[in-house]
DRENVEX-999546 format. One record per atom (N, C-alpha, C): residue in one letter; atom name; x, y, z. Coordinates in Angstrom, 1 decimal. Atoms other than C-alpha are relative to their C-alpha. Layout:
("A", "CA", (X, Y, Z)),
...
//
This chain:
("M", "N", (0.8, -1.2, 0.0)),
("M", "CA", (0.0, 0.0, 0.0)),
("M", "C", (0.9, 1.2, 0.0)),
("A", "N", (-0.9, -1.2, 0.0)),
("A", "CA", (1.6, 3.3, -1.0)),
("A", "C", (-0.5, 1.0, 1.0)),
("N", "N", (0.4, -1.0, -1.0)),
("N", "CA", (1.7, 6.1, 1.5)),
("N", "C", (-1.0, 1.0, -0.6)),
("G", "N", (1.0, -0.9, 0.4)),
("G", "CA", (-1.4, 8.2, 1.3)),
("G", "C", (-1.2, -0.7, -0.6)),
("T", "N", (1.1, 0.7, 0.6)),
("T", "CA", (-3.7, 5.5, -0.1)),
("T", "C", (-0.8, -0.8, 1.0)),
("F", "N", (0.9, 0.8, -0.9)),
("F", "CA", (-6.6, 3.6, 1.5)),
("F", "C", (0.2, -1.4, -0.4)),
("Q", "N", (-0.1, 1.4, 0.2)),
("Q", "CA", (-6.6, -0.1, 1.9)),
("Q", "C", (-0.8, -0.5, -1.1)),
("T", "N", (0.7, 0.5, 1.2)),
("T", "CA", (-7.6, -1.9, -1.3)),
("T", "C", (-0.2, -1.5, 0.0)),
("Q", "N", (0.1, 1.5, -0.1)),
("Q", "CA", (-7.3, -5.6, -0.3)),
("Q", "C", (0.1, -0.4, 1.4)),
("V", "N", (-0.1, 0.7, -1.3)),
("V", "CA", (-7.6, -7.9, 2.6)),
("V", "C", (0.6, -1.3, -0.2)),
("E", "N", (-0.7, 1.3, 0.1)),
("E", "CA", (-5.3, -10.8, 3.1)),
("E", "C", (-0.7, -1.0, 0.9)),
("V", "N", (0.7, 1.1, -0.7)),
("V", "CA", (-6.5, -14.2, 4.5)),
("V", "C", (0.7, -0.2, 1.4)),
("Y", "N", (-0.7, 0.2, -1.2)),
("Y", "CA", (-3.7, -14.4, 7.1)),
("Y", "C", (0.6, 1.3, 0.5)),
("Y", "N", (-0.7, -1.2, -0.6)),
("Y", "CA", (-2.2, -11.9, 9.6)),
("Y", "C", (1.4, 0.0, -0.5)),
("G", "N", (-1.4, -0.1, 0.3)),
("G", "CA", (1.2, -10.5, 8.8)),
("G", "C", (0.8, -0.4, 1.3)),
("V", "N", (-0.8, 0.4, -1.1)),
("V", "CA", (4.1, -11.5, 11.0)),
("V", "C", (0.3, 1.1, 1.0)),
("G", "N", (-0.3, -1.1, -0.8)),
("G", "CA", (4.7, -8.0, 12.3)),
("G", "C", (-0.3, 1.3, -0.7)),
("V", "N", (0.3, -1.3, 0.6)),
("V", "CA", (4.4, -4.3, 11.7)),
("V", "C", (1.3, 0.9, 0.2)),
("V", "N", (-1.2, -0.9, 0.0)),
("V", "CA", (7.3, -1.9, 10.9)),
("V", "C", (0.0, 0.9, 1.2)),
("G", "N", (-0.1, -0.9, -1.2)),
("G", "CA", (8.5, -0.1, 14.1)),
("G", "C", (-0.6, -0.6, 1.3)),
("Q", "N", (0.6, 0.6, -1.2)),
("Q", "CA", (6.6, -2.4, 16.5)),
("Q", "C", (1.0, -1.0, 0.6)),
("P", "N", (-0.9, 1.0, -0.6)),
("P", "CA", (8.4, -4.6, 19.1)),
("P", "C", (-0.2, -1.4, -0.6)),
("A", "N", (0.0, 1.4, 0.6)),
("A", "CA", (9.2, -8.1, 17.8)),
("A", "C", (0.1, -1.1, 1.1)),
("S", "N", (0.0, 1.0, -1.1)),
("S", "CA", (9.4, -9.8, 21.2)),
("S", "C", (-0.4, 0.7, 1.3)),
("N", "N", (0.3, -0.6, -1.3)),
("N", "CA", (8.8, -9.3, 24.9)),
("N", "C", (1.3, 0.4, 0.7)),
("A", "N", (-1.3, -0.5, -0.6)),
("A", "CA", (12.5, -8.3, 25.5)),
("A", "C", (-0.1, 1.4, 0.4)),
("P", "N", (0.0, -1.4, -0.5)),
("P", "CA", (13.1, -5.1, 27.4)),
("P", "C", (0.3, 1.0, -1.1)),
("I", "N", (-0.3, -1.1, 0.9)),
("I", "CA", (13.0, -1.9, 25.4)),
("I", "C", (0.5, 1.2, 0.8)),
("I", "N", (-0.7, -1.0, -0.8)),
("I", "CA", (15.3, 0.9, 26.5)),
("I", "C", (0.0, 1.3, -0.9)),
("A", "N", (0.0, -1.3, 0.7)),
("A", "CA", (14.9, 4.6, 25.4)),
("A", "C", (1.3, 0.7, 0.3)),
("A", "N", (-1.2, -0.9, -0.2)),
("A", "CA", (17.7, 7.1, 25.0)),
("A", "C", (-0.3, 0.9, 1.2)),
("A", "N", (0.2, -0.8, -1.2)),
("A", "CA", (18.2, 8.9, 28.3)),
("A", "C", (-0.3, 1.5, -0.4)),
("G", "N", (0.3, -1.4, 0.3)),
("G", "CA", (16.8, 12.4, 28.5)),
("G", "C", (-1.2, 0.5, 0.7)),
("G", "N", (1.2, -0.4, -0.7)),
("G", "CA", (13.5, 12.4, 30.3)),
("G", "C", (-1.1, 0.5, -0.9)),
("P", "N", (1.2, -0.5, 0.8)),
("P", "CA", (10.1, 13.8, 29.2)),
("P", "C", (0.4, 1.1, -0.9)),
("V", "N", (-0.2, -1.1, 1.1)),
("V", "CA", (10.2, 15.9, 26.0)),
("V", "C", (1.4, 0.3, -0.2)),
("A", "N", (-1.4, -0.3, 0.2)),
("A", "CA", (13.9, 15.5, 25.8)),
("A", "C", (0.4, 0.1, -1.4)),
("Y", "N", (-0.3, 0.0, 1.4)),
("Y", "CA", (13.8, 14.9, 22.1)),
("Y", "C", (-1.3, 0.3, -0.8)),
("V", "N", (1.1, -0.3, 0.8)),
("V", "CA", (11.6, 16.3, 19.4)),
("V", "C", (0.4, -0.2, -1.5)),
("A", "N", (-0.2, 0.2, 1.5)),
("A", "CA", (11.2, 15.7, 15.6)),
("A", "C", (0.4, 1.3, -0.6)),
("A", "N", (-0.4, -1.2, 0.8)),
("A", "CA", (12.9, 18.2, 13.3)),
("A", "C", (-1.2, 0.5, -0.8)),
("E", "N", (1.2, -0.6, 0.7)),
("E", "CA", (10.6, 20.4, 11.2)),
("E", "C", (-0.5, -0.9, -1.1)),
("A", "N", (0.5, 0.9, 1.1)),
("A", "CA", (10.5, 17.9, 8.3)),
("A", "C", (-0.6, -1.2, 0.5)),
("G", "N", (0.6, 1.2, -0.6)),
("G", "CA", (9.4, 15.2, 10.7)),
("G", "C", (1.0, -1.2, -0.1)),
("V", "N", (-0.8, 1.2, 0.0)),
("V", "CA", (10.9, 11.7, 11.2)),
("V", "C", (-0.9, -1.2, -0.3)),
("T", "N", (0.7, 1.2, 0.4)),
("T", "CA", (9.9, 8.3, 9.9)),
("T", "C", (0.1, -1.1, 1.0)),
("I", "N", (0.1, 1.2, -0.9)),
("I", "CA", (8.8, 5.4, 12.1)),
("I", "C", (0.7, -1.1, -0.7)),
("G", "N", (-0.7, 1.2, 0.5)),
("G", "CA", (11.0, 2.3, 11.7)),
("G", "C", (1.3, 0.3, -0.6)),
("T", "N", (-1.3, -0.4, 0.4)),
("T", "CA", (14.2, 4.2, 11.0)),
("T", "C", (0.8, 0.5, 1.1)),
("F", "N", (-0.9, -0.6, -1.0)),
("F", "CA", (17.1, 5.6, 12.9)),
("F", "C", (0.0, 1.5, -0.1)),
("V", "N", (0.0, -1.4, 0.0)),
("V", "CA", (17.4, 9.2, 13.9)),
("V", "C", (1.3, 0.5, 0.6)),
("F", "N", (-1.2, -0.7, -0.4)),
("F", "CA", (20.3, 11.6, 14.4)),
("F", "C", (-0.3, 1.4, 0.6)),
("R", "N", (0.2, -1.4, -0.5)),
("R", "CA", (20.8, 14.9, 16.3)),
("R", "C", (0.2, 0.9, -1.2)),
("T", "N", (-0.2, -1.0, 1.1)),
("T", "CA", (20.5, 17.9, 14.0)),
("T", "C", (1.4, 0.7, 0.1)),
("A", "N", (-1.4, -0.5, -0.2)),
("A", "CA", (23.8, 19.2, 15.5)),
("A", "C", (0.5, -0.6, 1.3)),
("A", "N", (-0.6, 0.6, -1.2)),
("A", "CA", (26.1, 18.2, 18.3)),
("A", "C", (-0.7, 0.6, 1.2)),
("G", "N", (0.6, -0.4, -1.2)),
("G", "CA", (24.3, 18.3, 21.6)),
("G", "C", (-1.5, 0.4, -0.2)),
("A", "N", (1.4, -0.4, 0.2)),
("A", "CA", (20.9, 19.1, 20.0)),
("A", "C", (-1.0, -1.0, 0.5)),
("T", "N", (1.0, 0.9, -0.4)),
("T", "CA", (17.7, 17.6, 21.2)),
("T", "C", (-1.1, -0.2, -1.1)),
("T", "N", (0.9, 0.1, 1.2)),
("T", "CA", (16.0, 18.0, 17.8)),
("T", "C", (0.6, -1.1, -0.9)),
("L", "N", (-0.5, 1.2, 0.8)),
("L", "CA", (16.2, 14.7, 15.8)),
("L", "C", (-0.5, 0.0, -1.4)),
("T", "N", (0.4, 0.1, 1.4)),
("T", "CA", (16.1, 14.0, 12.1)),
("T", "C", (0.5, -1.3, -0.6)),
("N", "N", (-0.5, 1.2, 0.7)),
("N", "CA", (16.5, 11.1, 9.7)),
("N", "C", (1.2, 0.3, -0.8)),
("V", "N", (-1.1, -0.4, 0.8)),
("V", "CA", (19.3, 13.0, 8.0)),
("V", "C", (1.2, 0.3, 0.9)),
("A", "N", (-1.2, -0.2, -0.8)),
("A", "CA", (22.8, 12.8, 9.6)),
("A", "C", (0.6, 1.4, -0.4)),
("P", "N", (-0.7, -1.2, 0.3)),
("P", "CA", (24.5, 16.2, 9.9)),
("P", "C", (1.4, -0.2, -0.6)),
("A", "N", (-1.3, 0.4, 0.5)),
("A", "CA", (27.8, 14.5, 9.0)),
("A", "C", (0.0, -1.5, -0.3)),
("T", "N", (0.0, 1.4, 0.3)),
("T", "CA", (28.6, 11.2, 7.4)),
("T", "C", (0.5, -1.0, 1.1)),
("D", "N", (-0.5, 0.9, -1.1)),
("D", "CA", (30.3, 9.9, 10.6)),
("D", "C", (-0.9, 0.2, 1.2)),
("S", "N", (0.9, -0.1, -1.1)),
("S", "CA", (27.3, 10.8, 12.8)),
("S", "C", (-0.4, -1.3, 0.5)),
("V", "N", (0.5, 1.2, -0.7)),
("V", "CA", (26.1, 8.2, 15.3)),
("V", "C", (-1.5, 0.2, 0.2)),
("P", "N", (1.4, -0.2, -0.2)),
("P", "CA", (22.4, 7.6, 15.4)),
("P", "C", (-0.3, 0.1, 1.5)),
("V", "N", (0.4, 0.0, -1.4)),
("V", "CA", (20.7, 8.5, 18.7)),
("V", "C", (-0.8, -1.3, 0.4)),
("G", "N", (0.7, 1.3, -0.3)),
("G", "CA", (18.4, 5.5, 18.4)),
("G", "C", (-1.0, -0.3, -1.2)),
("F", "N", (1.0, 0.5, 1.0)),
("F", "CA", (15.6, 3.7, 16.5)),
("F", "C", (-1.4, 0.6, 0.4)),
("V", "N", (1.3, -0.6, -0.2)),
("V", "CA", (12.1, 5.2, 16.1)),
("V", "C", (-1.1, -1.1, 0.0)),
("Q", "N", (1.0, 1.0, -0.3)),
("Q", "CA", (9.6, 2.8, 17.6)),
("Q", "C", (-1.4, 0.6, -0.4)),
("S", "N", (1.4, -0.4, 0.2)),
("S", "CA", (5.9, 3.0, 16.5)),
("S", "C", (-0.7, 0.1, 1.3)),
("L", "N", (0.7, -0.2, -1.3)),
("L", "CA", (4.1, 4.5, 19.5)),
("L", "C", (-1.3, 0.7, -0.3)),
("G", "N", (1.2, -0.7, 0.3)),
("G", "CA", (1.1, 5.9, 17.7)),
("G", "C", (0.1, 1.5, -0.1)),
("Q", "N", (-0.3, -1.4, 0.0)),
("Q", "CA", (2.7, 9.3, 17.3)),
("Q", "C", (0.0, 0.6, -1.4)),
("A", "N", (0.1, -0.6, 1.4)),
("A", "CA", (2.4, 9.7, 13.5)),
("A", "C", (-1.4, 0.6, -0.2)),
("S", "N", (1.3, -0.7, 0.2)),
("S", "CA", (-0.4, 11.9, 12.2)),
("S", "C", (-0.5, -0.3, -1.4)),
("I", "N", (0.6, 0.2, 1.3)),
("I", "CA", (-2.8, 11.0, 9.4)),
("I", "C", (-0.7, 1.3, -0.4)),
("T", "N", (0.6, -1.2, 0.5)),
("T", "CA", (-3.6, 14.1, 7.4)),
("T", "C", (-1.2, -0.2, -0.9)),
("S", "N", (1.2, 0.1, 0.8)),
("S", "CA", (-6.8, 14.8, 5.4)),
("S", "C", (0.4, -0.6, -1.4)),
("G", "N", (-0.2, 0.6, 1.3)),
("G", "CA", (-6.9, 12.6, 2.3)),
("G", "C", (1.0, -1.2, 0.0)),
("N", "N", (-0.9, 1.1, -0.1)),
("N", "CA", (-4.3, 10.1, 3.5)),
("N", "C", (-0.6, -1.2, 0.8)),
("G", "N", (0.6, 1.2, -0.7)),
("G", "CA", (-5.1, 6.5, 4.6)),
("G", "C", (0.9, -0.4, 1.2)),
("Y", "N", (-0.9, 0.3, -1.2)),
("Y", "CA", (-2.1, 6.2, 7.0)),
("Y", "C", (1.3, 0.8, -0.2)),
("S", "N", (-1.2, -0.7, 0.1)),
("S", "CA", (1.2, 7.7, 7.8)),
("S", "C", (1.1, -0.7, 0.9)),
("M", "N", (-1.1, 0.4, -0.9)),
("M", "CA", (4.6, 6.7, 9.2)),
("M", "C", (0.9, 1.2, 0.4)),
("L", "N", (-0.7, -1.2, -0.2)),
("L", "CA", (5.7, 10.3, 9.5)),
("L", "C", (-0.4, 0.6, 1.3)),
("I", "N", (0.2, -0.8, -1.3)),
("I", "CA", (6.0, 11.9, 13.0)),
("I", "C", (0.2, 1.4, -0.4)),
("P", "N", (-0.2, -1.4, 0.4)),
("P", "CA", (5.4, 15.6, 12.4)),
("P", "C", (1.1, 0.7, 0.8)),
("G", "N", (-1.0, -0.8, -0.7)),
("G", "CA", (8.0, 18.2, 13.3)),
("G", "C", (-0.5, 0.6, 1.3)),
("G", "N", (0.4, -0.6, -1.3)),
("G", "CA", (8.0, 19.4, 16.9)),
("G", "C", (-0.6, -1.0, 0.9)),
("R", "N", (0.6, 1.0, -0.9)),
("R", "CA", (6.4, 16.2, 18.2)),
("R", "C", (1.0, -0.7, 0.8)),
("E", "N", (-1.0, 0.7, -0.9)),
("E", "CA", (8.1, 14.4, 21.1)),
("E", "C", (0.3, -1.3, -0.6)),
("L", "N", (-0.5, 1.3, 0.4)),
("L", "CA", (10.2, 11.4, 20.3)),
("L", "C", (0.7, -0.7, 1.2)),
("S", "N", (-0.7, 0.8, -1.0)),
("S", "CA", (11.6, 8.6, 22.4)),
("S", "C", (0.8, -1.0, -0.7)),
("P", "N", (-0.8, 1.0, 0.7)),
("P", "CA", (14.4, 7.0, 20.4)),
("P", "C", (0.4, -1.2, 0.8)),
("K", "N", (-0.3, 1.3, -0.7)),
("K", "CA", (15.1, 3.4, 21.4)),
("K", "C", (1.5, -0.4, -0.3)),
("V", "N", (-1.4, 0.4, 0.1)),
("V", "CA", (18.7, 2.3, 22.1)),
("V", "C", (0.1, -1.5, 0.2)),
("A", "N", (0.0, 1.5, -0.1)),
("A", "CA", (17.8, -1.4, 22.8)),
("A", "C", (-1.4, -0.5, -0.1)),
("G", "N", (1.3, 0.7, 0.1)),
("G", "CA", (15.0, -3.8, 22.1)),
("G", "C", (0.1, -0.9, -1.3)),
("D", "N", (0.2, 0.8, 1.3)),
("D", "CA", (13.8, -6.1, 19.3)),
("D", "C", (-1.1, 0.6, -0.8)),
("F", "N", (1.0, -0.8, 0.8)),
("F", "CA", (11.9, -4.4, 16.5)),
("F", "C", (-0.1, -0.6, -1.4)),
("W", "N", (0.2, 0.4, 1.4)),
("W", "CA", (10.4, -5.2, 13.1)),
("W", "C", (0.4, 1.2, -0.9)),
("V", "N", (-0.5, -1.0, 1.0)),
("V", "CA", (12.0, -3.3, 10.2)),
("V", "C", (-0.1, -0.6, -1.4)),
("V", "N", (-0.2, 0.4, 1.3)),
("V", "CA", (12.3, -3.4, 6.5)),
("V", "C", (1.4, 0.4, -0.4)),
("S", "N", (-1.4, -0.3, 0.4)),
("S", "CA", (15.9, -3.6, 5.1)),
("S", "C", (0.1, 0.2, -1.5)),
("S", "N", (-0.2, -0.2, 1.4)),
("S", "CA", (17.1, -2.3, 1.8)),
("S", "C", (1.0, -1.0, -0.6)),
("T", "N", (-0.9, 1.1, 0.5)),
("T", "CA", (19.5, -5.3, 1.6)),
("T", "C", (-0.5, -1.3, 0.6)),
("V", "N", (0.3, 1.3, -0.5)),
("V", "CA", (19.1, -9.0, 2.1)),
("V", "C", (0.6, -0.1, 1.4)),
("A", "N", (-0.4, 0.1, -1.4)),
("A", "CA", (19.3, -9.6, 5.9)),
("A", "C", (0.2, -1.4, 0.4)),
("T", "N", (-0.4, 1.3, -0.4)),
("T", "CA", (21.0, -12.6, 7.4)),
("T", "C", (0.2, 0.1, 1.5)),
("E", "N", (-0.2, 0.0, -1.4)),
("E", "CA", (21.0, -13.5, 11.1)),
("E", "C", (1.4, 0.2, 0.3)),
("G", "N", (-1.3, -0.3, -0.5)),
("G", "CA", (24.0, -12.2, 12.9)),
("G", "C", (0.7, 1.2, -0.6)),
("Q", "N", (-0.6, -1.2, 0.6)),
("Q", "CA", (24.7, -9.3, 10.5)),
("Q", "C", (-0.3, 1.2, 0.9)),
("K", "N", (0.2, -1.3, -0.6)),
("K", "CA", (25.1, -5.8, 11.8)),
("K", "C", (-1.1, 0.8, -0.8)),
("V", "N", (1.0, -0.9, 0.6)),
("V", "CA", (22.4, -3.1, 11.1)),
("V", "C", (0.7, 1.3, -0.2)),
("F", "N", (-0.6, -1.3, 0.3)),
("F", "CA", (23.5, 0.1, 9.4)),
("F", "C", (-1.1, 1.0, -0.3)),
("A", "N", (1.0, -1.1, 0.2)),
("A", "CA", (21.6, 3.4, 9.3)),
("A", "C", (0.4, 0.9, -1.1)),
("S", "N", (-0.3, -0.9, 1.0)),
("S", "CA", (21.4, 5.5, 6.2)),
("S", "C", (0.2, 1.5, 0.5)),
("V", "N", (-0.3, -1.4, -0.5)),
("V", "CA", (22.9, 9.0, 6.7)),
("V", "C", (-0.9, 1.0, -0.8)),
("T", "N", (0.9, -1.0, 0.7)),
("T", "CA", (20.3, 10.5, 4.2)),
("T", "C", (-1.4, -0.2, 0.4)),
("D", "N", (1.4, 0.2, -0.4)),
("D", "CA", (17.1, 9.0, 5.5)),
("D", "C", (-0.3, -0.9, 1.2)),
("G", "N", (0.1, 0.8, -1.2)),
("G", "CA", (17.7, 6.8, 8.5)),
("G", "C", (-0.5, -1.5, -0.3)),
("S", "N", (0.5, 1.3, 0.3)),
("S", "CA", (16.6, 3.7, 6.6)),
("S", "C", (1.1, -1.1, 0.3)),
("I", "N", (-0.8, 1.1, -0.5)),
("I", "CA", (18.2, 0.3, 7.3)),
("I", "C", (0.6, -0.9, -1.2)),
("A", "N", (-0.7, 1.0, 0.8)),
("A", "CA", (20.8, -1.9, 5.5)),
("A", "C", (0.7, -0.9, 0.9)),
("T", "N", (-0.7, 1.0, -0.9)),
("T", "CA", (22.7, -4.9, 6.8)),
("T", "C", (1.4, -0.3, -0.7)),
("G", "N", (-1.3, 0.3, 0.5)),
("G", "CA", (26.3, -6.0, 6.5)),
("G", "C", (0.8, -0.6, 1.1)),
("A", "N", (-0.9, 0.6, -1.0)),
("A", "CA", (29.2, -7.6, 8.3)),
("A", "C", (0.5, 1.1, 1.0)),
("A", "N", (-0.5, -0.9, -1.1)),
("A", "CA", (30.4, -6.0, 11.6)),
("A", "C", (1.3, 0.6, -0.5)),
("G", "N", (-1.2, -0.8, 0.4)),
("G", "CA", (33.0, -3.3, 10.8)),
("G", "C", (0.1, 0.3, -1.4)),
("A", "N", (0.0, -0.2, 1.5)),
("A", "CA", (32.1, -3.3, 7.1)),
("A", "C", (-0.2, 1.5, -0.3)),
("T", "N", (0.4, -1.3, 0.5)),
("T", "CA", (31.9, -0.1, 5.1)),
("T", "C", (-1.1, -0.2, -0.9)),
("V", "N", (1.2, 0.0, 0.8)),
("V", "CA", (28.4, 0.3, 3.7)),
("V", "C", (-0.2, 1.5, -0.5)),
("T", "N", (0.0, -1.3, 0.5)),
("T", "CA", (28.5, 3.4, 1.5)),
("T", "C", (-1.3, 0.7, 0.3)),
("G", "N", (1.2, -0.7, -0.3)),
("G", "CA", (26.0, 6.0, 2.7)),
("G", "C", (-0.7, -0.4, 1.3)),
("Y", "N", (0.6, 0.5, -1.2)),
("Y", "CA", (25.4, 4.2, 6.0)),
("Y", "C", (1.0, 0.0, 1.1)),
("V", "N", (-0.9, 0.2, -1.1)),
("V", "CA", (26.8, 4.1, 9.5)),
("V", "C", (-0.4, -1.2, 0.8)),
("E", "N", (0.3, 1.1, -0.7)),
("E", "CA", (27.0, 1.1, 11.7)),
("E", "C", (-0.7, 0.3, 1.3)),
("T", "N", (0.7, -0.2, -1.3)),
("T", "CA", (24.6, 0.8, 14.7)),
("T", "C", (0.3, -1.1, 0.9)),
("P", "N", (-0.3, 1.1, -0.9)),
("P", "CA", (24.8, -1.4, 17.8)),
("P", "C", (-1.0, -1.1, -0.2)),
("F", "N", (1.0, 1.1, 0.2)),
("F", "CA", (21.8, -3.5, 16.5)),
("F", "C", (0.5, -1.1, -0.9)),
("Y", "N", (-0.3, 1.1, 0.9)),
("Y", "CA", (22.1, -6.9, 14.9)),
("Y", "C", (-1.3, -0.6, -0.6)),
("V", "N", (1.1, 0.7, 0.6)),
("V", "CA", (19.8, -8.9, 12.6)),
("V", "C", (-0.2, -1.3, 0.8)),
("S", "N", (0.4, 1.1, -0.8)),
("S", "CA", (18.0, -11.4, 14.8)),
("S", "C", (-0.8, -1.1, -0.9)),
("A", "N", (0.7, 0.8, 1.0)),
("A", "CA", (15.7, -12.8, 12.0)),
("A", "C", (0.1, 0.6, -1.3)),
("G", "N", (-0.3, -0.5, 1.3)),
("G", "CA", (16.7, -12.3, 8.4)),
("G", "C", (-1.2, -0.2, -0.9)),
("A", "N", (1.0, 0.1, 1.0)),
("A", "CA", (14.6, -11.9, 5.3)),
("A", "C", (0.6, 0.6, -1.3)),
("A", "N", (-0.3, -0.6, 1.3)),
("A", "CA", (14.7, -10.8, 1.6)),
("A", "C", (-0.2, 1.5, 0.1)),
("V", "N", (0.2, -1.4, 0.1)),
("V", "CA", (14.9, -7.2, 0.6)),
("V", "C", (-1.5, 0.3, -0.1)),
("G", "N", (1.4, -0.4, -0.1)),
("G", "CA", (11.6, -5.5, 1.4)),
("G", "C", (-0.9, -0.8, 0.9)),
("D", "N", (0.8, 0.8, -1.0)),
("D", "CA", (10.4, -8.2, 3.8)),
("D", "C", (0.3, 0.5, 1.4)),
("L", "N", (-0.2, -0.4, -1.4)),
("L", "CA", (10.1, -7.8, 7.5)),
("L", "C", (1.2, -0.8, 0.6)),
("V", "N", (-1.2, 0.5, -0.7)),
("V", "CA", (13.3, -8.3, 9.5)),
("V", "C", (-0.1, 0.3, 1.4)),
("I", "N", (-0.1, -0.4, -1.4)),
("I", "CA", (13.9, -8.4, 13.2)),
("I", "C", (1.4, 0.5, 0.3)),
("I", "N", (-1.3, -0.5, -0.5)),
("I", "CA", (16.7, -6.2, 14.6)),
("I", "C", (0.0, -0.1, 1.5)),
("S", "N", (0.0, 0.2, -1.4)),
("S", "CA", (17.9, -6.6, 18.1)),
("S", "C", (1.3, 0.5, 0.6)),
("R", "N", (-1.2, -0.3, -0.8)),
("R", "CA", (20.3, -5.3, 20.7)),
("R", "C", (0.3, -1.1, 1.0)),
("W", "N", (-0.1, 1.0, -1.0)),
("W", "CA", (19.8, -8.4, 22.8)),
("W", "C", (0.6, -1.3, -0.6)),
("S", "N", (-0.4, 1.3, 0.6)),
("S", "CA", (20.5, -11.2, 20.3)),
("S", "C", (0.9, 0.3, -1.2)),
("Q", "N", (-0.9, -0.3, 1.1)),
("Q", "CA", (23.4, -11.3, 18.0)),
("Q", "C", (-0.1, -1.1, -1.1)),
("Q", "N", (0.2, 1.0, 1.0)),
("Q", "CA", (22.1, -14.3, 16.1)),
("Q", "C", (-1.4, -0.5, 0.0)),
//
């Protein structure tokens, strides 16, 4: 289903998961900071991706890294904070200025732009926070390594589980 369209079909079986949702009962840990410590940048941020500070020490977060060697603050879990605007069927965009609670640990459902294999490291795009996978310590052009691992792999575009708790 493309962003902004209404549902046009119903499947017989439930999906295995939803992007940005927890994939297990393992503990989920948010980045330290307290209430309203972090907010989305003006352009908003996308659920199921990684976020970066807009500048060193900033509490405003974005999907675009300010420098190619930036370290993500955390992963954007789906907590019902996206807004559906008039004419759209759904949204994965958290509007600018809305509070965020980036996650630094947990097990989450995501979609990877690369084939994901159990035990691989998770990399975050410096241009949009999306996810790719690769060997620990590898150079993935346009991405930075995160502390997350692939816990359950899948093909490109399918749901993958990433984890800080399980390295395989």
